[in-house]
N, CA, C and O atoms as a GROMACS GRO file, in nm:
protein
  616
    1MET      N    1  -1.116  -2.148   0.528
    1MET     CA    2  -1.235  -2.066   0.513
    1MET      C    3  -1.216  -1.929   0.580
    1MET      O    4  -1.250  -1.826   0.522
    2LEU      N    5  -1.161  -1.930   0.703
    2LEU     CA    6  -1.136  -1.804   0.774
    2LEU      C    7  -1.039  -1.716   0.695
    2LEU      O    8  -1.057  -1.594   0.688
    3SER      N    9  -0.938  -1.777   0.636
    3SER     CA   10  -0.842  -1.699   0.560
    3SER      C   11  -0.907  -1.637   0.436
    3SER      O   12  -0.874  -1.523   0.401
    4GLN      N   13  -0.998  -1.706   0.371
    4GLN     CA   14  -1.068  -1.650   0.255
    4GLN      C   15  -1.154  -1.531   0.295
    4GLN      O   16  -1.159  -1.430   0.224
    5ILE      N   17  -1.222  -1.542   0.407
    5ILE     CA   18  -1.305  -1.430   0.457
    5ILE      C   19  -1.215  -1.311   0.488
    5ILE      O   20  -1.247  -1.197   0.454
    6LEU      N   21  -1.103  -1.338   0.552
    6LEU     CA   22  -1.008  -1.231   0.585
    6LEU      C   23  -0.954  -1.165   0.458
    6LEU      O   24  -0.944  -1.042   0.451
    7LEU      N   25  -0.918  -1.244   0.359
    7LEU     CA   26  -0.865  -1.189   0.234
    7LEU      C   27  -0.969  -1.103   0.162
    7LEU      O   28  -0.937  -0.995   0.112
    8TRP      N   29  -1.091  -1.150   0.156
    8TRP     CA   30  -1.198  -1.070   0.093
    8TRP      C   31  -1.224  -0.942   0.172
    8TRP      O   32  -1.247  -0.836   0.114
    9ALA      N   33  -1.220  -0.952   0.305
    9ALA     CA   34  -1.239  -0.833   0.388
    9ALA      C   35  -1.127  -0.732   0.364
    9ALA      O   36  -1.153  -0.612   0.358
   10PHE      N   37  -1.005  -0.780   0.352
   10PHE     CA   38  -0.893  -0.690   0.325
   10PHE      C   39  -0.902  -0.626   0.187
   10PHE      O   40  -0.844  -0.520   0.164
   11LEU      N   41  -0.974  -0.688   0.096
   11LEU     CA   42  -0.994  -0.629  -0.036
   11LEU      C   43  -1.105  -0.523  -0.035
   11LEU      O   44  -1.092  -0.419  -0.099
   12ILE      N   45  -1.212  -0.550   0.036
   12ILE     CA   46  -1.332  -0.467   0.028
   12ILE      C   47  -1.339  -0.357   0.134
   12ILE      O   48  -1.368  -0.242   0.102
   13VAL      N   49  -1.313  -0.391   0.259
   13VAL     CA   50  -1.335  -0.299   0.370
   13VAL      C   51  -1.255  -0.168   0.360
   13VAL      O   52  -1.312  -0.062   0.386
   14PRO      N   53  -1.127  -0.171   0.324
   14PRO     CA   54  -1.053  -0.044   0.320
   14PRO      C   55  -1.114   0.063   0.230
   14PRO      O   56  -1.099   0.182   0.257
   15TRP      N   57  -1.182   0.022   0.125
   15TRP     CA   58  -1.243   0.120   0.034
   15TRP      C   59  -1.349   0.203   0.106
   15TRP      O   60  -1.375   0.316   0.065
   16ALA      N   61  -1.409   0.150   0.211
   16ALA     CA   62  -1.510   0.225   0.287
   16ALA      C   63  -1.449   0.346   0.359
   16ALA      O   64  -1.521   0.440   0.393
   17LEU      N   65  -1.318   0.343   0.381
   17LEU     CA   66  -1.253   0.455   0.448
   17LEU      C   67  -1.259   0.584   0.366
   17LEU      O   68  -1.247   0.694   0.420
   18LEU      N   69  -1.277   0.570   0.236
   18LEU     CA   70  -1.285   0.689   0.150
   18LEU      C   71  -1.406   0.776   0.182
   18LEU      O   72  -1.409   0.894   0.148
   19ILE      N   73  -1.506   0.717   0.246
   19ILE     CA   74  -1.627   0.791   0.285
   19ILE      C   75  -1.590   0.911   0.372
   19ILE      O   76  -1.657   1.014   0.369
   20PHE      N   77  -1.483   0.897   0.450
   20PHE     CA   78  -1.445   1.000   0.546
   20PHE      C   79  -1.359   1.111   0.485
   20PHE      O   80  -1.323   1.206   0.554
   21LEU      N   81  -1.325   1.099   0.358
   21LEU     CA   82  -1.244   1.201   0.292
   21LEU      C   83  -1.328   1.283   0.195
   21LEU      O   84  -1.425   1.234   0.138
   22ASP      N   85  -1.288   1.408   0.178
   22ASP     CA   86  -1.358   1.492   0.081
   22ASP      C   87  -1.316   1.455  -0.061
   22ASP      O   88  -1.208   1.400  -0.083
   23LYS      N   89  -1.404   1.486  -0.158
   23LYS     CA   90  -1.379   1.451  -0.298
   23LYS      C   91  -1.251   1.513  -0.351
   23LYS      O   92  -1.178   1.451  -0.429
   24LYS      N   93  -1.223   1.636  -0.310
   24LYS     CA   94  -1.103   1.704  -0.357
   24LYS      C   95  -0.976   1.628  -0.317
   24LYS      O   96  -0.885   1.613  -0.398
   25SER      N   97  -0.971   1.580  -0.194
   25SER     CA   98  -0.855   1.503  -0.148
   25SER      C   99  -0.843   1.370  -0.221
   25SER      O  100  -0.734   1.329  -0.259
   26ILE      N  101  -0.955   1.305  -0.242
   26ILE     CA  102  -0.953   1.177  -0.315
   26ILE      C  103  -0.901   1.200  -0.456
   26ILE      O  104  -0.817   1.126  -0.505
   27LYS      N  105  -0.953   1.304  -0.521
   27LYS     CA  106  -0.911   1.334  -0.658
   27LYS      C  107  -0.762   1.370  -0.662
   27LYS      O  108  -0.691   1.328  -0.754
   28ARG      N  109  -0.716   1.446  -0.566
   28ARG     CA  110  -0.576   1.488  -0.564
   28ARG      C  111  -0.480   1.372  -0.538
   28ARG      O  112  -0.374   1.364  -0.601
   29PHE      N  113  -0.515   1.282  -0.444
   29PHE     CA  114  -0.421   1.180  -0.401
   29PHE      C  115  -0.446   1.041  -0.460
   29PHE      O  116  -0.364   0.951  -0.439
   30MET      N  117  -0.556   1.021  -0.531
   30MET     CA  118  -0.584   0.890  -0.591
   30MET      C  119  -0.473   0.845  -0.687
   30MET      O  120  -0.439   0.727  -0.686
   31PRO      N  121  -0.415   0.933  -0.770
   31PRO     CA  122  -0.306   0.886  -0.856
   31PRO      C  123  -0.190   0.827  -0.775
   31PRO      O  124  -0.129   0.729  -0.818
   32ALA      N  125  -0.160   0.885  -0.660
   32ALA     CA  126  -0.053   0.829  -0.575
   32ALA      C  127  -0.095   0.694  -0.519
   32ALA      O  128  -0.012   0.604  -0.506
   33GLY      N  129  -0.222   0.679  -0.486
   33GLY     CA  130  -0.272   0.550  -0.440
   33GLY      C  131  -0.261   0.444  -0.548
   33GLY      O  132  -0.221   0.331  -0.520
   34LEU      N  133  -0.296   0.480  -0.670
   34LEU     CA  134  -0.284   0.386  -0.781
   34LEU      C  135  -0.138   0.357  -0.814
   34LEU      O  136  -0.103   0.244  -0.849
   35PHE      N  137  -0.052   0.458  -0.802
   35PHE     CA  138   0.092   0.437  -0.820
   35PHE      C  139   0.143   0.340  -0.713
   35PHE      O  140   0.227   0.255  -0.743
   36SER      N  141   0.094   0.352  -0.592
   36SER     CA  142   0.131   0.261  -0.485
   36SER      C  143   0.095   0.117  -0.520
   36SER      O  144   0.175   0.025  -0.498
   37ALA      N  145  -0.024   0.097  -0.576
   37ALA     CA  146  -0.066  -0.037  -0.618
   37ALA      C  147   0.029  -0.091  -0.726
   37ALA      O  148   0.064  -0.208  -0.725
   38LEU      N  149   0.068  -0.004  -0.817
   38LEU     CA  150   0.162  -0.045  -0.922
   38LEU      C  151   0.297  -0.085  -0.862
   38LEU      O  152   0.353  -0.189  -0.896
   39VAL      N  153   0.349  -0.001  -0.773
   39VAL     CA  154   0.477  -0.031  -0.708
   39VAL      C  155   0.469  -0.162  -0.632
   39VAL      O  156   0.559  -0.246  -0.641
   40MET      N  157   0.361  -0.181  -0.557
   40MET     CA  158   0.350  -0.304  -0.477
   40MET      C  159   0.324  -0.427  -0.564
   40MET      O  160   0.362  -0.538  -0.526
   41THR      N  161   0.262  -0.410  -0.679
   41THR     CA  162   0.248  -0.520  -0.773
   41THR      C  163   0.386  -0.566  -0.820
   41THR      O  164   0.415  -0.685  -0.825
   42VAL      N  165   0.471  -0.468  -0.853
   42VAL     CA  166   0.608  -0.500  -0.894
   42VAL      C  167   0.684  -0.566  -0.778
   42VAL      O  168   0.756  -0.664  -0.798
   43VAL      N  169   0.667  -0.513  -0.658
   43VAL     CA  170   0.734  -0.570  -0.540
   43VAL      C  171   0.689  -0.715  -0.518
   43VAL      O  172   0.772  -0.802  -0.491
   44PHE      N  173   0.559  -0.740  -0.530
   44PHE     CA  174   0.510  -0.876  -0.511
   44PHE      C  175   0.567  -0.970  -0.617
   44PHE      O  176   0.606  -1.082  -0.585
   45GLN      N  177   0.571  -0.924  -0.741
   45GLN     CA  178   0.628  -1.007  -0.847
   45GLN      C  179   0.776  -1.034  -0.822
   45GLN      O  180   0.824  -1.146  -0.837
   46LEU      N  181   0.847  -0.929  -0.783
   46LEU     CA  182   0.990  -0.941  -0.753
   46LEU      C  183   1.012  -1.033  -0.632
   46LEU      O  184   1.101  -1.118  -0.633
   47GLY      N  185   0.931  -1.014  -0.530
   47GLY     CA  186   0.942  -1.097  -0.410
   47GLY      C  187   0.920  -1.244  -0.438
   47GLY      O  188   0.988  -1.330  -0.383
   48GLU      N  189   0.825  -1.272  -0.525
   48GLU     CA  190   0.801  -1.411  -0.561
   48GLU      C  191   0.919  -1.466  -0.641
   48GLU      O  192   0.962  -1.579  -0.619
   49ARG      N  193   0.969  -1.386  -0.733
   49ARG     CA  194   1.082  -1.428  -0.818
   49ARG      C  195   1.209  -1.451  -0.738
   49ARG      O  196   1.285  -1.544  -0.765
   50LEU      N  197   1.232  -1.364  -0.637
   50LEU     CA  198   1.352  -1.374  -0.554
   50LEU      C  199   1.333  -1.465  -0.434
   50LEU      O  200   1.421  -1.477  -0.349
   51ASP      N  201   1.216  -1.529  -0.427
   51ASP     CA  202   1.182  -1.621  -0.319
   51ASP      C  203   1.185  -1.554  -0.180
   51ASP      O  204   1.228  -1.615  -0.082
   52TRP      N  205   1.137  -1.428  -0.176
   52TRP     CA  206   1.124  -1.361  -0.048
   52TRP      C  207   1.002  -1.412   0.026
   52TRP      O  208   0.996  -1.410   0.149
   53TRP      N  209   0.904  -1.457  -0.050
   53TRP     CA  210   0.781  -1.512   0.007
   53TRP      C  211   0.712  -1.600  -0.096
   53TRP      O  212   0.739  -1.594  -0.215
   54THR      N  213   0.623  -1.681  -0.044
   54THR     CA  214   0.539  -1.764  -0.129
   54THR      C  215   0.394  -1.741  -0.086
   54THR      O  216   0.358  -1.767   0.028
   55VAL      N  217   0.314  -1.692  -0.178
   55VAL     CA  218   0.172  -1.671  -0.150
   55VAL      C  219   0.104  -1.805  -0.166
   55VAL      O  220   0.105  -1.864  -0.274
   56LYS      N  221   0.043  -1.855  -0.057
   56LYS     CA  222  -0.020  -1.986  -0.058
   56LYS      C  223  -0.170  -1.977  -0.086
   56LYS      O  224  -0.229  -2.068  -0.145
   57GLN      N  225  -0.232  -1.866  -0.042
   57GLN     CA  226  -0.375  -1.849  -0.063
   57GLN      C  227  -0.401  -1.706  -0.108
   57GLN      O  228  -0.341  -1.611  -0.056
   58THR      N  229  -0.488  -1.692  -0.201
   58THR     CA  230  -0.531  -1.560  -0.244
   58THR      C  231  -0.676  -1.572  -0.290
   58THR      O  232  -0.740  -1.676  -0.270
   59ILE      N  233  -0.727  -1.468  -0.350
   59ILE     CA  234  -0.864  -1.473  -0.398
   59ILE      C  235  -0.863  -1.458  -0.550
   59ILE      O  236  -0.771  -1.398  -0.606
   60PHE      N  237  -0.962  -1.512  -0.613
   60PHE     CA  238  -0.973  -1.503  -0.757
   60PHE      C  239  -0.998  -1.358  -0.796
   60PHE      O  240  -1.080  -1.294  -0.730
   61PRO      N  241  -0.936  -1.304  -0.894
   61PRO     CA  242  -0.847  -1.359  -0.995
   61PRO      C  243  -0.699  -1.340  -0.963
   61PRO      O  244  -0.614  -1.367  -1.048
   62LEU      N  245  -0.667  -1.295  -0.843
   62LEU     CA  246  -0.527  -1.273  -0.807
   62LEU      C  247  -0.456  -1.407  -0.790
   62LEU      O  248  -0.512  -1.500  -0.730
   63THR      N  249  -0.336  -1.418  -0.842
   63THR     CA  250  -0.266  -1.546  -0.834
   63THR      C  251  -0.153  -1.543  -0.732
   63THR      O  252  -0.148  -1.628  -0.644
   64CYS      N  253  -0.064  -1.449  -0.743
   64CYS     CA  254   0.049  -1.445  -0.650
   64CYS      C  255   0.050  -1.313  -0.574
   64CYS      O  256   0.155  -1.265  -0.531
   65MET      N  257  -0.066  -1.257  -0.557
   65MET     CA  258  -0.078  -1.122  -0.502
   65MET      C  259  -0.174  -1.121  -0.385
   65MET      O  260  -0.278  -1.186  -0.387
   66SER      N  261  -0.137  -1.048  -0.284
   66SER     CA  262  -0.228  -1.028  -0.172
   66SER      C  263  -0.333  -0.924  -0.213
   66SER      O  264  -0.299  -0.828  -0.283
   67PRO      N  265  -0.457  -0.940  -0.171
   67PRO     CA  266  -0.559  -0.841  -0.205
   67PRO      C  267  -0.530  -0.702  -0.148
   67PRO      O  268  -0.585  -0.603  -0.197
   68VAL      N  269  -0.445  -0.693  -0.046
   68VAL     CA  270  -0.415  -0.561   0.011
   68VAL      C  271  -0.347  -0.470  -0.090
   68VAL      O  272  -0.351  -0.348  -0.074
   69VAL      N  273  -0.286  -0.527  -0.193
   69VAL     CA  274  -0.222  -0.445  -0.297
   69VAL      C  275  -0.326  -0.355  -0.363
   69VAL      O  276  -0.296  -0.241  -0.399
   70TYR      N  277  -0.447  -0.406  -0.381
   70TYR     CA  278  -0.552  -0.331  -0.450
   70TYR      C  279  -0.654  -0.271  -0.355
   70TYR      O  280  -0.763  -0.230  -0.397
   71SER      N  281  -0.620  -0.266  -0.228
   71SER     CA  282  -0.708  -0.201  -0.132
   71SER      C  283  -0.625  -0.116  -0.036
   71SER      O  284  -0.616   0.005  -0.054
   72LEU      N  285  -0.566  -0.177   0.064
   72LEU     CA  286  -0.489  -0.099   0.162
   72LEU      C  287  -0.376  -0.018   0.098
   72LEU      O  288  -0.353   0.097   0.135
   73TYR      N  289  -0.307  -0.077   0.001
   73TYR     CA  290  -0.196  -0.006  -0.062
   73TYR      C  291  -0.245   0.103  -0.159
   73TYR      O  292  -0.163   0.180  -0.210
   74VAL      N  293  -0.373   0.110  -0.183
   74VAL     CA  294  -0.430   0.222  -0.258
   74VAL      C  295  -0.485   0.325  -0.160
   74VAL      O  296  -0.459   0.444  -0.174
   75ILE      N  297  -0.559   0.280  -0.063
   75ILE     CA  298  -0.632   0.368   0.029
   75ILE      C  299  -0.541   0.436   0.132
   75ILE      O  300  -0.553   0.556   0.156
   76MET      N  301  -0.450   0.360   0.192
   76MET     CA  302  -0.366   0.417   0.298
   76MET      C  303  -0.279   0.532   0.249
   76MET      O  304  -0.268   0.633   0.319
   77PRO      N  305  -0.215   0.523   0.132
   77PRO     CA  306  -0.139   0.639   0.085
   77PRO      C  307  -0.227   0.764   0.066
   77PRO      O  308  -0.183   0.875   0.093
   78ILE      N  309  -0.348   0.744   0.020
   78ILE     CA  310  -0.439   0.858   0.002
   78ILE      C  311  -0.465   0.925   0.137
   78ILE      O  312  -0.457   1.047   0.149
   79ILE      N  313  -0.495   0.844   0.237
   79ILE     CA  314  -0.526   0.898   0.370
   79ILE      C  315  -0.402   0.963   0.433
   79ILE      O  316  -0.409   1.074   0.484
   80VAL      N  317  -0.290   0.893   0.427
   80VAL     CA  318  -0.168   0.946   0.489
   80VAL      C  319  -0.123   1.073   0.418
   80VAL      O  320  -0.086   1.171   0.483
   81LEU      N  321  -0.126   1.073   0.285
   81LEU     CA  322  -0.087   1.194   0.212
   81LEU      C  323  -0.182   1.310   0.242
   81LEU      O  324  -0.140   1.424   0.253
   82ARG      N  325  -0.310   1.280   0.254
   82ARG     CA  326  -0.409   1.384   0.283
   82ARG      C  327  -0.373   1.462   0.409
   82ARG      O  328  -0.390   1.584   0.414
   83PHE      N  329  -0.324   1.392   0.510
   83PHE     CA  330  -0.297   1.458   0.638
   83PHE      C  331  -0.151   1.497   0.661
   83PHE      O  332  -0.121   1.570   0.755
   84THR      N  333  -0.060   1.449   0.576
   84THR     CA  334   0.082   1.476   0.602
   84THR      C  335   0.158   1.533   0.483
   84THR      O  336   0.278   1.560   0.496
   85PHE      N  337   0.093   1.553   0.370
   85PHE     CA  338   0.167   1.596   0.251
   85PHE      C  339   0.231   1.732   0.272
   85PHE      O  340   0.174   1.820   0.337
   86ASN      N  341   0.348   1.748   0.217
   86ASN     CA  342   0.435   1.866   0.232
   86ASN      C  343   0.499   1.874   0.370
   86ASN      O  344   0.556   1.977   0.405
   87ARG      N  345   0.491   1.768   0.447
   87ARG     CA  346   0.562   1.756   0.574
   87ARG      C  347   0.628   1.616   0.572
   87ARG      O  348   0.577   1.522   0.633
   88PHE      N  349   0.739   1.606   0.503
   88PHE     CA  350   0.800   1.477   0.473
   88PHE      C  351   0.830   1.395   0.598
   88PHE      O  352   0.802   1.275   0.602
   89LEU      N  353   0.887   1.457   0.701
   89LEU     CA  354   0.920   1.382   0.822
   89LEU      C  355   0.795   1.327   0.891
   89LEU      O  356   0.795   1.214   0.940
   90THR      N  357   0.690   1.406   0.893
   90THR     CA  358   0.563   1.360   0.950
   90THR      C  359   0.507   1.246   0.866
   90THR      O  360   0.458   1.146   0.920
   91TYR      N  361   0.516   1.261   0.734
   91TYR     CA  362   0.472   1.155   0.642
   91TYR      C  363   0.548   1.025   0.670
   91TYR      O  364   0.487   0.919   0.682
   92MET      N  365   0.680   1.034   0.679
   92MET     CA  366   0.761   0.913   0.699
   92MET      C  367   0.737   0.852   0.837
   92MET      O  368   0.732   0.729   0.850
   93LEU      N  369   0.723   0.934   0.939
   93LEU     CA  370   0.695   0.882   1.073
   93LEU      C  371   0.559   0.813   1.077
   93LEU      O  372   0.546   0.704   1.133
   94THR      N  373   0.459   0.875   1.018
   94THR     CA  374   0.325   0.813   1.012
   94THR      C  375   0.331   0.681   0.937
   94THR      O  376   0.274   0.581   0.982
   95ASN      N  377   0.399   0.680   0.822
   95ASN     CA  378   0.415   0.556   0.747
   95ASN      C  379   0.492   0.452   0.826
   95ASN      O  380   0.457   0.334   0.822
   96ALA      N  381   0.595   0.494   0.896
   96ALA     CA  382   0.675   0.399   0.973
   96ALA      C  383   0.590   0.329   1.079
   96ALA      O  384   0.603   0.208   1.099
   97ILE      N  385   0.503   0.403   1.144
   97ILE     CA  386   0.416   0.343   1.247
   97ILE      C  387   0.319   0.244   1.182
   97ILE      O  388   0.305   0.131   1.228
   98ILE      N  389   0.252   0.288   1.077
   98ILE     CA  390   0.155   0.201   1.009
   98ILE      C  391   0.225   0.079   0.950
   98ILE      O  392   0.176  -0.033   0.963
   99ASP      N  393   0.339   0.102   0.885
   99ASP     CA  394   0.411  -0.008   0.820
   99ASP      C  395   0.469  -0.106   0.921
   99ASP      O  396   0.476  -0.225   0.894
  100ALA      N  397   0.511  -0.055   1.038
  100ALA     CA  398   0.562  -0.144   1.143
  100ALA      C  399   0.451  -0.236   1.194
  100ALA      O  400   0.472  -0.355   1.214
  101ILE      N  401   0.332  -0.179   1.214
  101ILE     CA  402   0.218  -0.261   1.257
  101ILE      C  403   0.190  -0.369   1.152
  101ILE      O  404   0.164  -0.484   1.185
  102TYR      N  405   0.196  -0.329   1.027
  102TYR     CA  406   0.168  -0.424   0.919
  102TYR      C  407   0.277  -0.530   0.906
  102TYR      O  408   0.248  -0.649   0.900
  103ALA      N  409   0.403  -0.486   0.901
  103ALA     CA  410   0.514  -0.579   0.878
  103ALA      C  411   0.541  -0.671   0.997
  103ALA      O  412   0.571  -0.789   0.980
  104PHE      N  413   0.530  -0.616   1.118
  104PHE     CA  414   0.562  -0.694   1.237
  104PHE      C  415   0.440  -0.760   1.301
  104PHE      O  416   0.456  -0.846   1.387
  105GLY      N  417   0.320  -0.721   1.261
  105GLY     CA  418   0.200  -0.776   1.321
  105GLY      C  419   0.109  -0.847   1.223
  105GLY      O  420   0.094  -0.969   1.227
  106THR      N  421   0.049  -0.769   1.134
  106THR     CA  422  -0.050  -0.824   1.042
  106THR      C  423   0.008  -0.934   0.954
  106THR      O  424  -0.058  -1.035   0.929
  107MET      N  425   0.130  -0.914   0.906
  107MET     CA  426   0.190  -1.016   0.819
  107MET      C  427   0.215  -1.147   0.895
  107MET      O  428   0.215  -1.254   0.835
  108ARG      N  429   0.237  -1.138   1.024
  108ARG     CA  430   0.251  -1.261   1.105
  108ARG      C  431   0.118  -1.336   1.113
  108ARG      O  432   0.114  -1.459   1.117
  109ILE      N  433   0.009  -1.260   1.116
  109ILE     CA  434  -0.123  -1.323   1.116
  109ILE      C  435  -0.143  -1.396   0.984
  109ILE      O  436  -0.192  -1.509   0.982
  110TYR      N  437  -0.105  -1.332   0.872
  110TYR     CA  438  -0.113  -1.399   0.742
  110TYR      C  439  -0.036  -1.531   0.746
  110TYR      O  440  -0.083  -1.633   0.695
  111GLU      N  441   0.082  -1.526   0.805
  111GLU     CA  442   0.166  -1.645   0.810
  111GLU      C  443   0.102  -1.753   0.897
  111GLU      O  444   0.103  -1.871   0.862
  112SER      N  445   0.046  -1.713   1.011
  112SER     CA  446  -0.016  -1.812   1.100
  112SER      C  447  -0.141  -1.875   1.038
  112SER      O  448  -0.176  -1.988   1.071
  113LEU      N  449  -0.209  -1.801   0.949
  113LEU     CA  450  -0.326  -1.856   0.881
  113LEU      C  451  -0.289  -1.930   0.752
  113LEU      O  452  -0.376  -1.972   0.676
  114ASP      N  453  -0.159  -1.944   0.730
  114ASP     CA  454  -0.106  -2.016   0.613
  114ASP      C  455  -0.147  -1.950   0.481
  114ASP      O  456  -0.170  -2.018   0.381
  115ILE      N  457  -0.156  -1.817   0.483
  115ILE     CA  458  -0.187  -1.741   0.362
  115ILE      C  459  -0.060  -1.717   0.283
  115ILE      O  460  -0.060  -1.720   0.160
  116VAL      N  461   0.048  -1.693   0.355
  116VAL     CA  462   0.176  -1.665   0.292
  116VAL      C  463   0.288  -1.724   0.378
  116VAL      O  464   0.276  -1.734   0.500
  117GLU      N  465   0.395  -1.761   0.311
  117GLU     CA  466   0.514  -1.808   0.382
  117GLU      C  467   0.626  -1.711   0.349
  117GLU      O  468   0.659  -1.690   0.232
  118PHE      N  469   0.686  -1.651   0.452
  118PHE     CA  470   0.791  -1.552   0.431
  118PHE      C  471   0.928  -1.614   0.445
  118PHE      O  472   0.954  -1.692   0.537
  119ASN      N  473   1.015  -1.578   0.353
  119ASN     CA  474   1.156  -1.617   0.360
  119ASN      C  475   1.242  -1.494   0.384
  119ASN      O  476   1.365  -1.499   0.374
  120ILE      N  477   1.178  -1.384   0.416
  120ILE     CA  478   1.244  -1.259   0.449
  120ILE      C  479   1.186  -1.214   0.583
  120ILE      O  480   1.066  -1.226   0.606
  121ASN      N  481   1.271  -1.163   0.670
  121ASN     CA  482   1.224  -1.130   0.804
  121ASN      C  483   1.138  -1.003   0.806
  121ASN      O  484   1.127  -0.933   0.705
  122SER      N  485   1.078  -0.977   0.920
  122SER     CA  486   0.988  -0.862   0.934
  122SER      C  487   1.057  -0.731   0.906
  122SER      O  488   0.998  -0.641   0.845
  123LEU      N  489   1.182  -0.718   0.948
  123LEU     CA  490   1.256  -0.595   0.923
  123LEU      C  491   1.275  -0.574   0.772
  123LEU      O  492   1.260  -0.462   0.723
  124GLY      N  493   1.306  -0.678   0.700
  124GLY     CA  494   1.320  -0.669   0.555
  124GLY      C  495   1.191  -0.625   0.489
  124GLY      O  496   1.192  -0.541   0.399
  125ARG      N  497   1.079  -0.682   0.534
  125ARG     CA  498   0.949  -0.644   0.478
  125ARG      C  499   0.919  -0.498   0.510
  125ARG      O  500   0.869  -0.424   0.425
  126PHE      N  501   0.949  -0.457   0.633
  126PHE     CA  502   0.928  -0.318   0.675
  126PHE      C  503   1.010  -0.222   0.587
  126PHE      O  504   0.958  -0.120   0.543
  127LEU      N  505   1.136  -0.256   0.562
  127LEU     CA  506   1.222  -0.168   0.481
  127LEU      C  507   1.173  -0.159   0.337
  127LEU      O  508   1.183  -0.053   0.275
  128ILE      N  509   1.122  -0.268   0.283
  128ILE     CA  510   1.066  -0.266   0.147
  128ILE      C  511   0.947  -0.171   0.140
  128ILE      O  512   0.936  -0.090   0.048
  129ILE      N  513   0.857  -0.180   0.239
  129ILE     CA  514   0.739  -0.094   0.241
  129ILE      C  515   0.780   0.052   0.260
  129ILE      O  516   0.719   0.141   0.201
  130GLN      N  517   0.881   0.076   0.343
  130GLN     CA  518   0.929   0.214   0.364
  130GLN      C  519   0.990   0.271   0.235
  130GLN      O  520   0.970   0.389   0.204
  131ALA      N  521   1.063   0.190   0.162
  131ALA     CA  522   1.118   0.235   0.034
  131ALA      C  523   1.005   0.271  -0.061
  131ALA      O  524   1.014   0.372  -0.132
  132ALA      N  525   0.900   0.192  -0.063
  132ALA     CA  526   0.784   0.222  -0.146
  132ALA      C  527   0.719   0.353  -0.102
  132ALA      O  528   0.673   0.431  -0.186
  133ALA      N  529   0.716   0.379   0.028
  133ALA     CA  530   0.657   0.503   0.079
  133ALA      C  531   0.732   0.625   0.027
  133ALA      O  532   0.671   0.727  -0.007
  134VAL      N  533   0.864   0.616   0.020
  134VAL     CA  534   0.944   0.727  -0.034
  134VAL      C  535   0.909   0.749  -0.182
  134VAL      O  536   0.890   0.863  -0.225
  135LEU      N  537   0.900   0.640  -0.258
  135LEU     CA  538   0.864   0.652  -0.400
  135LEU      C  539   0.726   0.716  -0.417
  135LEU      O  540   0.706   0.799  -0.505
  136ILE      N  541   0.632   0.676  -0.334
  136ILE     CA  542   0.496   0.730  -0.341
  136ILE      C  543   0.496   0.880  -0.312
  136ILE      O  544   0.430   0.958  -0.381
  137TYR      N  545   0.571   0.920  -0.211
  137TYR     CA  546   0.580   1.062  -0.178
  137TYR      C  547   0.641   1.142  -0.293
  137TYR      O  548   0.590   1.247  -0.330
  138LEU      N  549   0.749   1.090  -0.349
  138LEU     CA  550   0.814   1.158  -0.462
  138LEU      C  551   0.720   1.166  -0.582
  138LEU      O  552   0.715   1.268  -0.653
  139TYR      N  553   0.644   1.059  -0.604
  139TYR     CA  554   0.547   1.061  -0.714
  139TYR      C  555   0.442   1.170  -0.691
  139TYR      O  556   0.407   1.243  -0.784
  140GLN      N  557   0.392   1.181  -0.568
  140GLN     CA  558   0.290   1.283  -0.539
  140GLN      C  559   0.348   1.423  -0.555
  140GLN      O  560   0.279   1.512  -0.604
  141LYS      N  561   0.472   1.444  -0.515
  141LYS     CA  562   0.536   1.574  -0.534
  141LYS      C  563   0.542   1.607  -0.684
  141LYS      O  564   0.511   1.718  -0.726
  142TRP      N  565   0.583   1.509  -0.764
  142TRP     CA  566   0.588   1.528  -0.909
  142TRP      C  567   0.448   1.554  -0.964
  142TRP      O  568   0.430   1.643  -1.047
  143GLN      N  569   0.351   1.479  -0.917
  143GLN     CA  570   0.212   1.493  -0.964
  143GLN      C  571   0.161   1.634  -0.935
  143GLN      O  572   0.099   1.696  -1.022
  144ASP      N  573   0.185   1.685  -0.815
  144ASP     CA  574   0.141   1.820  -0.780
  144ASP      C  575   0.208   1.924  -0.869
  144ASP      O  576   0.143   2.019  -0.914
  145THR      N  577   0.337   1.906  -0.896
  145THR     CA  578   0.409   1.999  -0.983
  145THR      C  579   0.353   1.994  -1.124
  145THR      O  580   0.331   2.098  -1.186
  146ALA      N  581   0.329   1.876  -1.175
  146ALA     CA  582   0.275   1.861  -1.311
  146ALA      C  583   0.138   1.926  -1.323
  146ALA      O  584   0.110   1.994  -1.422
  147PHE      N  585   0.052   1.905  -1.223
  147PHE     CA  586  -0.082   1.964  -1.229
  147PHE      C  587  -0.079   2.115  -1.212
  147PHE      O  588  -0.158   2.186  -1.274
  148SER      N  589   0.011   2.165  -1.128
  148SER     CA  590   0.016   2.310  -1.110
  148SER      C  591   0.066   2.377  -1.238
  148SER      O  592   0.023   2.487  -1.270
  149ARG      N  593   0.156   2.312  -1.312
  149ARG     CA  594   0.201   2.365  -1.441
  149ARG      C  595   0.087   2.365  -1.542
  149ARG      O  596   0.070   2.461  -1.618
  150ASN      N  597   0.010   2.257  -1.543
  150ASN     CA  598  -0.104   2.248  -1.637
  150ASN      C  599  -0.208   2.355  -1.606
  150ASN      O  600  -0.269   2.411  -1.698
  151THR      N  601  -0.230   2.384  -1.480
  151THR     CA  602  -0.327   2.485  -1.440
  151THR      C  603  -0.281   2.623  -1.485
  151THR      O  604  -0.361   2.704  -1.532
  152VAL      N  605  -0.152   2.650  -1.471
  152VAL     CA  606  -0.097   2.780  -1.509
  152VAL      C  607  -0.101   2.796  -1.661
  152VAL      O  608  -0.129   2.904  -1.712
  153ASN      N  609  -0.072   2.687  -1.734
  153ASN     CA  610  -0.068   2.693  -1.880
  153ASN      C  611  -0.206   2.692  -1.944
  153ASN      O  612  -0.218   2.723  -2.063
  154SER      N  613  -0.308   2.659  -1.870
  154SER     CA  614  -0.443   2.650  -1.930
  154SER      C  615  -0.509   2.784  -1.943
  154SER      O  616  -0.622   2.792  -1.991
   0.00000   0.00000   0.00000
């Protein structure tokens, strides 16, 4: 029961963080947040296929996916990009701190609550999330370039 409450909280609560951002930032960085969800969906599918982890509990309608894919992995890139975009080293350092807390701390809580069983160590999980962070940053750089071209051509 506690794990279900935690999973639902991880799905719903992060969206409240958007209240603290201006609409312009949300509009600018939301595509990167959605791209992050897509990347992490692929990672979760790959992780399950390669037996990196086994998701034991989730919430309906998600089957092999943690709810954080559709909440934290959407919201956190928006927030981090908002404050660090165009400063790649700051972006990566900020992500490294957040991702380390998640990979070495929060994921252990998931494991202790029998939500997920990991067959890959914390460092491996951390490196996967960091690789995703690089992809997200590159996507946002591309997105900004594409929109600036559209603005000039309009």
